[in-house]
C-alpha positions in Angstrom: 15.7 22.9 -25.4 13.9 19.9 -23.8 14.9 18.9 -20.3 13.8 17.0 -17.3 13.3 18.6 -13.9 14.0 17.1 -10.5 13.5 18.9 -7.2 13.9 18.3 -3.5 11.7 21.0 -1.9 13.6 23.7 -0.2 17.0 22.1 -1.0 17.8 21.9 -4.7 16.7 21.7 -8.4 18.3 19.7 -11.2 17.7 20.6 -14.9 18.9 17.8 -17.2 18.9 18.3 -21.0 17.5 15.4 -23.0 19.4 16.1 -26.3 23.0 16.9 -27.2 24.1 16.0 -23.7 27.6 16.8 -22.5 29.2 15.4 -19.3 29.3 18.9 -17.8 27.6 19.8 -14.5 27.0 23.5 -13.8 26.4 23.9 -10.1 25.3 27.0 -8.1 25.5 26.4 -4.4 25.1 29.9 -2.8 22.3 31.7 -4.6 19.4 30.2 -2.7 16.7 32.7 -1.6 14.1 30.4 0.0 14.4 31.2 3.7 13.3 28.3 6.0 10.5 29.0 8.5 12.8 28.1 11.4 15.6 30.5 10.4 15.3 32.9 13.3 17.7 35.9 13.2 17.9 39.3 14.9 19.4 41.2 11.9 17.4 43.0 9.3 16.6 41.3 6.0 19.0 43.7 4.2 21.9 42.6 6.4 20.9 38.9 6.1 20.4 38.9 2.3 23.6 40.8 1.4 25.9 37.7 1.1 23.5 35.7 -1.1 25.0 35.1 -4.6 22.1 36.9 -6.2 20.8 35.7 -9.6 23.8 33.4 -10.3 21.5 30.5 -11.3 19.8 32.8 -13.8 23.1 33.9 -15.3 23.8 30.3 -15.9 20.3 29.3 -16.9 21.3 28.6 -20.5 23.4 25.6 -19.4 20.8 23.0 -20.5 20.7 24.6 -24.0 24.4 23.9 -24.2 23.8 20.3 -23.2 25.0 20.7 -19.5 23.1 19.8 -16.4 22.2 22.8 -14.1 22.0 22.1 -10.4 21.4 24.8 -7.8 20.6 25.2 -4.1 17.3 26.7 -2.8 18.4 27.5 0.8 20.4 30.7 1.6 24.1 30.3 2.3 23.7 32.3 5.6 21.4 29.5 6.8 24.0 26.8 6.0 26.8 27.3 3.5 27.2 24.4 1.0 30.6 25.7 0.0 32.2 25.2 3.5 33.5 22.1 5.2 31.0 20.4 7.5 33.2 21.0 10.6 33.9 24.7 9.8 31.8 25.9 12.7 32.7 28.6 15.2 32.1 27.0 18.7 31.3 30.5 20.1 28.1 30.3 18.0 26.8 27.2 19.9 24.9 26.7 23.0 26.5 23.5 24.3 29.3 21.3 23.0 29.3 19.9 19.5 29.4 16.1 19.6 32.4 15.8 17.2 35.6 17.8 16.8 35.3 21.1 15.1 37.8 22.7 12.7 36.8 26.4 12.3 38.7 28.1 9.5 39.4 31.7 8.9 36.0 32.0 7.2 34.3 31.2 10.5 36.6 33.0 13.0 37.7 36.2 11.2 35.0 36.6 8.5 32.0 35.1 10.2 31.0 33.1 7.0 31.8 29.5 7.9 29.3 26.7 7.6 26.9 28.7 9.8 27.2 32.4 9.1 27.4 34.6 12.2 27.7 38.1 10.5 26.0 39.8 7.6 26.6 43.1 5.8 29.0 45.5 7.5 30.0 42.8 10.0 26.5 43.0 11.6 25.7 40.0 13.9 22.9 37.8 12.6 21.9 36.5 16.0 21.3 37.8 19.5 21.5 34.3 20.9 23.5 31.1 20.9 22.4 28.4 18.5 21.3 25.0 19.8 23.1 21.8 18.8 19.9 20.3 17.5 19.1 23.4 15.5 22.4 23.4 13.7 22.3 19.6 13.3 19.0 19.9 11.5 20.4 22.4 9.0 23.2 20.0 8.2 21.2 16.9 8.0 18.2 18.4 6.1 20.0 20.7 3.7 23.8 20.4 3.5 24.0 16.6 3.5 21.3 16.0 0.8 22.8 18.8 -1.3 26.3 17.2 -1.4 24.9 13.7 -1.8 23.1 14.8 -4.9 26.1 16.7 -6.2 28.2 13.5 -5.8 25.5 11.4 -7.5 25.3 13.8 -10.5 29.1 13.7 -11.0 29.1 9.9 -10.6 26.4 9.6 -13.3 28.6 11.5 -15.7 31.5 9.3 -15.0 29.5 6.1 -15.3 27.9 7.1 -18.6 30.8 9.0 -20.2 33.9 7.8 -18.5 34.7 11.3 -17.2 33.1 14.4 -15.6 33.6 18.1 -15.7 32.1 20.3 -13.0 31.8 24.1 -12.7 30.9 25.5 -9.3 29.5 29.0 -9.9 29.6 32.0 -7.6 29.8 35.8 -7.6 32.2 38.2 -5.9 32.5 41.9 -5.1 33.8 43.9 -8.0 36.3 45.7 -5.8 38.2 43.8 -3.1 36.5 44.5 0.3 38.3 45.7 3.4 39.0 42.2 4.8 40.5 40.8 1.6 44.2 40.7 0.4 43.2 42.8 -2.6 41.2 45.4 -0.7 40.3 48.4 -2.8 41.5 46.9 -6.1 39.3 46.4 -9.1 39.0 42.7 -9.8 39.0 40.9 -13.2 35.5 40.0 -14.4 36.1 36.2 -13.8 38.2 34.3 -11.3 38.7 30.6 -12.1 40.0 28.5 -9.2 41.2 24.9 -8.9 42.9 25.0 -5.5 46.1 25.9 -7.2 46.1 22.9 -9.6 44.6 20.3 -7.4 41.0 19.9 -8.7 41.3 20.3 -12.5 43.5 19.2 -15.4 45.5 22.1 -16.8 43.7 21.6 -20.1 40.2 22.1 -18.7 41.4 25.2 -16.9 42.9 26.5 -20.2 39.8 25.7 -22.2 37.6 27.5 -19.6 39.8 30.6 -19.5 39.8 30.8 -23.3 36.0 30.4 -23.4 35.5 33.4 -21.1 38.1 35.5 -22.9 36.5 34.7 -26.3 33.3 36.4 -25.0 35.3 39.5 -23.9 35.6 38.8 -20.2 38.9 39.4 -18.3 40.1 36.4 -16.3 42.3 35.7 -13.3 43.4 32.3 -12.1 43.3 31.4 -8.3 43.2 35.0 -7.3 41.5 36.4 -5.3 40.0 33.0 -4.6 41.5 29.5 -4.8 38.2 27.5 -4.3 36.5 25.7 -1.4 34.8 22.5 -0.5 32.4 22.1 -3.5 35.4 21.5 -5.8 37.7 20.0 -3.2 35.2 17.4 -2.1 33.9 16.3 -5.6 37.1 16.3 -7.8 39.5 13.5 -8.5 41.7 14.5 -11.5 43.5 11.1 -11.6 40.1 9.5 -12.2 38.8 12.0 -14.7 36.7 14.1 -12.3 37.6 17.8 -13.0 36.2 20.7 -11.0 36.6 24.4 -11.3 35.2 27.2 -9.2 34.0 30.3 -11.1 33.6 33.7 -9.5 32.1 36.6 -11.5 32.0 40.2 -10.4 28.6 41.3 -9.3 29.0 44.6 -11.1 28.8 42.7 -14.4 25.0 42.2 -14.0 23.6 43.9 -10.9 23.7 47.0 -8.7 25.8 45.8 -5.7 24.0 48.2 -3.2 20.3 47.5 -3.9 20.7 44.1 -5.7 18.7 45.2 -8.8 19.5 43.7 -12.2 21.3 46.0 -14.6 19.9 46.6 -18.1 22.6 44.5 -19.6 21.5 41.4 -17.6 20.1 39.5 -20.6 23.2 40.3 -22.6 25.5 38.9 -19.9 23.3 35.9 -19.6 23.6 35.3 -23.3 27.4 35.7 -23.3 27.7 33.1 -20.4 25.5 30.8 -22.5 28.1 31.1 -25.3 30.9 30.3 -22.8 29.1 27.2 -21.6 28.5 26.1 -25.2 32.2 26.2 -25.9 33.0 24.3 -22.7 30.3 21.7 -23.4 31.7 21.1 -26.9 35.1 20.5 -25.3 33.6 18.0 -22.8 31.8 16.1 -25.6 35.0 15.9 -27.7 36.8 14.2 -24.8 34.4 11.3 -24.4 33.7 8.4 -26.7 
């Protein structure tokens, strides 16, 4: 498949197919593994790296073959998390007072994974210091803001050209619910599709997406154990034909969750996801003139 490539160094890459194009955007916000030089932590790399959504952009790499754009972040989510609100900062992390009101959520306070992560694997602190206001501001202005600006632009381009946009925000999750989750100890379905309980997607798009995964043999849950976060909340508008769904897949489908190594079935899973995207892209093309 022929495609064009656009990059902002250290921030994102966009792959755009040039033929058989569908108004579908496949976005991967939390699999970045390019650690900025000014990212100073006290924790080990193993602790720091554990929350990266490893290889997700590779699992979805066949998106352009299906006619969908593929857009992914380069920076790690522990540095600044693109799937969190911009004011979701724990004030206890900061040295000094933030210039605007903060609204730390449960992700920040209880789980340590807000906009700026404070804990890594096994609830290990990432820092042995407070973070300066200027340091955190640079992360937001140089990484978070341009990432979301580009995401908004890509969706707007689909709407301007096709009259509508469909957006999949793609992530991975633990195969068994961890100790801090409401489903702790329980085996999860292969795929969790989320739309903030019906707020970010038409029922039809959710139904089509669920059917596409099930046709490839994956088990699917809806809005459980996750309902979605800012990447779909901020960039959807169902009344104006902007549909967004968050997709979580279990890590155990394609990698060893302890040492992060790919399983032998990785290529097979990648191909099956490619078939899923082909079905969804066909649906998106059918909905536009």
